[in-house]
ZADO-1210 file (C-alpha; in nm, 4 decimals, padded with zeros to 6 digits):
<atoms>
<atom x="00.0000" y="00.0000" z="00.0000" code="MET" pos="1"/>
<atom x="00.1134" y="00.3560" z="-00.0593" code="PRO" pos="2"/>
<atom x="00.3201" y="00.5101" z="00.2180" code="SER" pos="3"/>
<atom x="00.1942" y="00.8599" z="00.1280" code="PHE" pos="4"/>
<atom x="-00.1185" y="00.7879" z="00.3327" code="ILE" pos="5"/>
<atom x="00.0305" y="00.9447" z="00.6441" code="HIS" pos="6"/>
<atom x="-00.2108" y="00.9789" z="00.9279" code="ASP" pos="7"/>
<atom x="-00.2279" y="01.0852" z="01.2885" code="TYR" pos="8"/>
<atom x="-00.3671" y="00.7603" z="01.4261" code="LEU" pos="9"/>
<atom x="-00.0463" y="00.6912" z="01.6182" code="ARG" pos="10"/>
<atom x="-00.0422" y="01.0441" z="01.7582" code="THR" pos="11"/>
<atom x="-00.3959" y="01.0147" z="01.8918" code="HIS" pos="12"/>
<atom x="-00.3444" y="00.6603" z="02.0185" code="ARG" pos="13"/>
<atom x="-00.0305" y="00.7559" z="02.2088" code="ARG" pos="14"/>
<atom x="-00.1876" y="01.0733" z="02.3479" code="LYS" pos="15"/>
<atom x="-00.4260" y="00.8500" z="02.5415" code="TRP" pos="16"/>
<atom x="-00.1628" y="00.5839" z="02.6257" code="ALA" pos="17"/>
<atom x="-00.3505" y="00.3201" z="02.4263" code="ILE" pos="18"/>
<atom x="-00.1368" y="00.0309" z="02.3003" code="THR" pos="19"/>
<atom x="-00.1646" y="-00.1022" z="01.9467" code="GLN" pos="20"/>
<atom x="-00.3101" y="-00.4211" z="02.0926" code="LYS" pos="21"/>
<atom x="-00.5763" y="-00.2265" z="02.2823" code="GLU" pos="22"/>
<atom x="-00.6640" y="-00.0179" z="01.9787" code="LEU" pos="23"/>
<atom x="-00.6851" y="-00.3328" z="01.7677" code="ALA" pos="24"/>
<atom x="-00.9342" y="-00.4703" z="02.0191" code="PHE" pos="25"/>
<atom x="-01.1358" y="-00.1470" z="02.0202" code="LEU" pos="26"/>
<atom x="-01.1483" y="-00.1475" z="01.6406" code="LEU" pos="27"/>
<atom x="-01.2477" y="-00.5138" z="01.6246" code="GLY" pos="28"/>
<atom x="-00.9173" y="-00.6544" z="01.5001" code="HIS" pos="29"/>
<atom x="-00.7374" y="-00.9514" z="01.6510" code="LYS" pos="30"/>
<atom x="-00.3809" y="-00.8386" z="01.5889" code="SER" pos="31"/>
<atom x="-00.1912" y="-00.5176" z="01.6649" code="PRO" pos="32"/>
<atom x="-00.0093" y="-00.5760" z="01.3357" code="THR" pos="33"/>
<atom x="-00.3081" y="-00.4261" z="01.1549" code="HIS" pos="34"/>
<atom x="-00.2765" y="-00.1084" z="01.3637" code="ILE" pos="35"/>
<atom x="00.0974" y="-00.0924" z="01.2993" code="SER" pos="36"/>
<atom x="00.0386" y="-00.1134" z="00.9245" code="ARG" pos="37"/>
<atom x="-00.2243" y="00.1599" z="00.9434" code="LEU" pos="38"/>
<atom x="00.0095" y="00.3842" z="01.1414" code="GLU" pos="39"/>
<atom x="00.2961" y="00.3266" z="00.8985" code="LEU" pos="40"/>
<atom x="00.0762" y="00.4019" z="00.5984" code="GLY" pos="41"/>
<atom x="00.1131" y="00.0488" z="00.4647" code="GLN" pos="42"/>
<atom x="-00.2591" y="-00.0157" z="00.4755" code="ARG" pos="43"/>
<atom x="-00.5498" y="00.2093" z="00.3866" code="ILE" pos="44"/>
<atom x="-00.8062" y="00.2223" z="00.6684" code="PRO" pos="45"/>
<atom x="-01.1490" y="00.0795" z="00.5994" code="SER" pos="46"/>
<atom x="-01.4534" y="00.2995" z="00.6405" code="LYS" pos="47"/>
<atom x="-01.5285" y="00.1100" z="00.9628" code="ASP" pos="48"/>
<atom x="-01.1861" y="00.1975" z="01.1051" code="VAL" pos="49"/>
<atom x="-01.2165" y="00.5607" z="00.9976" code="VAL" pos="50"/>
<atom x="-01.5580" y="00.5975" z="01.1605" code="LEU" pos="51"/>
<atom x="-01.4541" y="00.4039" z="01.4718" code="ALA" pos="52"/>
<atom x="-01.1568" y="00.6382" z="01.5149" code="CYS" pos="53"/>
<atom x="-01.3954" y="00.9327" z="01.5020" code="GLU" pos="54"/>
<atom x="-01.6065" y="00.7674" z="01.7717" code="VAL" pos="55"/>
<atom x="-01.3037" y="00.6877" z="01.9898" code="LEU" pos="56"/>
<atom x="-01.0984" y="01.0045" z="01.9529" code="PHE" pos="57"/>
<atom x="-01.3780" y="01.2519" z="01.8850" code="GLY" pos="58"/>
<atom x="-01.2105" y="01.3970" z="01.5767" code="ILE" pos="59"/>
<atom x="-01.3320" y="01.4051" z="01.2168" code="PRO" pos="60"/>
<atom x="-01.1726" y="01.1664" z="00.9668" code="PRO" pos="61"/>
<atom x="-00.9958" y="01.4457" z="00.7816" code="ARG" pos="62"/>
<atom x="-00.8079" y="01.5304" z="01.1037" code="SER" pos="63"/>
<atom x="-00.6985" y="01.1737" z="01.1741" code="CYS" pos="64"/>
<atom x="-00.6332" y="01.0725" z="00.8129" code="PHE" pos="65"/>
<atom x="-00.5628" y="01.4022" z="00.6310" code="PRO" pos="66"/>
<atom x="-00.3714" y="01.2596" z="00.3338" code="LYS" pos="67"/>
<atom x="-00.6338" y="00.9940" z="00.2707" code="LEU" pos="68"/>
<atom x="-00.9048" y="01.2588" z="00.2957" code="TYR" pos="69"/>
<atom x="-00.7153" y="01.4872" z="00.0549" code="ALA" pos="70"/>
<atom x="-00.6721" y="01.2058" z="-00.1992" code="ASN" pos="71"/>
<atom x="-01.0408" y="01.1163" z="-00.1860" code="ILE" pos="72"/>
<atom x="-01.1427" y="01.4822" z="-00.2004" code="GLU" pos="73"/>
<atom x="-00.9274" y="01.5425" z="-00.5085" code="GLU" pos="74"/>
<atom x="-01.0728" y="01.2406" z="-00.6891" code="THR" pos="75"/>
<atom x="-01.4351" y="01.3213" z="-00.6058" code="VAL" pos="76"/>
<atom x="-01.4010" y="01.6891" z="-00.6933" code="LEU" pos="77"/>
<atom x="-01.2408" y="01.6061" z="-01.0273" code="ALA" pos="78"/>
<atom x="-01.5438" y="01.3902" z="-01.1027" code="ARG" pos="79"/>
<atom x="-01.7750" y="01.6701" z="-00.9864" code="ALA" pos="80"/>
<atom x="-01.6036" y="01.9149" z="-01.2220" code="ALA" pos="81"/>
<atom x="-01.6327" y="01.6675" z="-01.5093" code="THR" pos="82"/>
<atom x="-02.0037" y="01.6137" z="-01.4449" code="LEU" pos="83"/>
<atom x="-02.0570" y="01.9898" z="-01.4203" code="TYR" pos="84"/>
<atom x="-01.8920" y="02.0345" z="-01.7614" code="GLU" pos="85"/>
<atom x="-02.1156" y="01.7646" z="-01.9100" code="ARG" pos="86"/>
<atom x="-02.4210" y="01.9499" z="-01.7808" code="LEU" pos="87"/>
<atom x="-02.2936" y="02.2938" z="-01.8799" code="ASP" pos="88"/>
<atom x="-02.5161" y="02.3418" z="-02.1859" code="ASN" pos="89"/>
<atom x="-02.8264" y="02.1812" z="-02.0357" code="GLU" pos="90"/>
<atom x="-03.0956" y="02.4132" z="-01.9057" code="MET" pos="91"/>
<atom x="-03.3585" y="02.1729" z="-01.7677" code="SER" pos="92"/>
<atom x="-03.4697" y="02.2157" z="-01.4082" code="LYS" pos="93"/>
<atom x="-03.2915" y="01.8982" z="-01.3036" code="THR" pos="94"/>
<atom x="-02.9696" y="01.9971" z="-01.4800" code="ALA" pos="95"/>
<atom x="-02.9769" y="02.3383" z="-01.3125" code="ILE" pos="96"/>
<atom x="-03.0343" y="02.1749" z="-00.9750" code="ARG" pos="97"/>
<atom x="-02.7460" y="01.9340" z="-01.0321" code="LYS" pos="98"/>
<atom x="-02.5156" y="02.2205" z="-01.1309" code="LYS" pos="99"/>
<atom x="-02.6129" y="02.4100" z="-00.8129" code="GLU" pos="100"/>
<atom x="-02.5241" y="02.1021" z="-00.6059" code="PHE" pos="101"/>
<atom x="-02.1911" y="02.0486" z="-00.7827" code="LEU" pos="102"/>
<atom x="-02.1040" y="02.4178" z="-00.7671" code="SER" pos="103"/>
<atom x="-02.1706" y="02.4261" z="-00.3917" code="ALA" pos="104"/>
<atom x="-01.9494" y="02.1192" z="-00.3363" code="ALA" pos="105"/>
<atom x="-01.6657" y="02.2700" z="-00.5404" code="LEU" pos="106"/>
<atom x="-01.7014" y="02.6048" z="-00.3616" code="LYS" pos="107"/>
<atom x="-01.6863" y="02.4385" z="-00.0174" code="ARG" pos="108"/>
<atom x="-01.3654" y="02.2634" z="-00.1149" code="ALA" pos="109"/>
<atom x="-01.2069" y="02.5833" z="-00.2451" code="ILE" pos="110"/>
<atom x="-01.3099" y="02.7749" z="00.0682" code="THR" pos="111"/>
<atom x="-01.1793" y="02.4989" z="00.2954" code="ARG" pos="112"/>
<atom x="-00.8504" y="02.4799" z="00.1052" code="ASN" pos="113"/>
<atom x="-00.8061" y="02.8587" z="00.1206" code="ASN" pos="114"/>
<atom x="-00.8616" y="02.8549" z="00.4980" code="LYS" pos="115"/>
<atom x="-00.6120" y="02.5695" z="00.5359" code="THR" pos="116"/>
<atom x="-00.3495" y="02.7500" z="00.3286" code="GLU" pos="117"/>
<atom x="-00.4113" y="03.0798" z="00.5055" code="GLY" pos="118"/>
<atom x="-00.5263" y="03.2606" z="00.1925" code="VAL" pos="119"/>
</atoms>
């Protein structure tokens, strides 16, 4: 698995003095090896792990797994832009509604990125 999926799982786990074995148990895994691989970026967390970490640590997924979130965001927004372009010349009520939805999603991402970058 790609090592660019850096996350803060280890940081949050260690903040609360939770061992890898204990976190594995809390997340429903039998082996701490799974946690080690997640922390090293050798394994992409499942949606269950991502949501369980939010439950346990009280932080949103994009704070615990920022690189994973950024990769997913980039992919989804590229698709949103493509769909918007496909709908660009359509003027039906449903097409207009879809473009409003896609535009709002793209605007949120731009606003969030500008806040993150301090722009």
